[in-house]
Residue, then its C-alpha position, 0 to 999 in steps of 0.5 A: m262087637c258081635r256076640v260070636c267075636n266076643g265069645w272068641f276073644e273070651d275063649n282065646p285070651r292069649q291071642s286076643y291080648e297079643a293082637g291088641w283086641k283085649v287090653r289089660r289094666p292099667q294099659l289104655p287102648g291108645e298104648v296098645l297096637v291092634t293087629y287087623a285081619d290083613g296083618r296091618e297094625y294100628q293105634l287108637t287115638p283118644d277120639g277113637v280113630r285108628a291111625m297106622a302104627v309107625t314101625r321102628 
């Protein structure tokens, strides 16, 4: 990630955690939904690929 984006994530932790852009310990990245700019949600797979999140 670029320096500007990283700075925003650090300056706005609540929004970053809510959107899945930051992950709290002991969570794993694959356990957290990530919201993209277009509003779609994805999950990361163990090999680092994103997969469309299944809505319940």
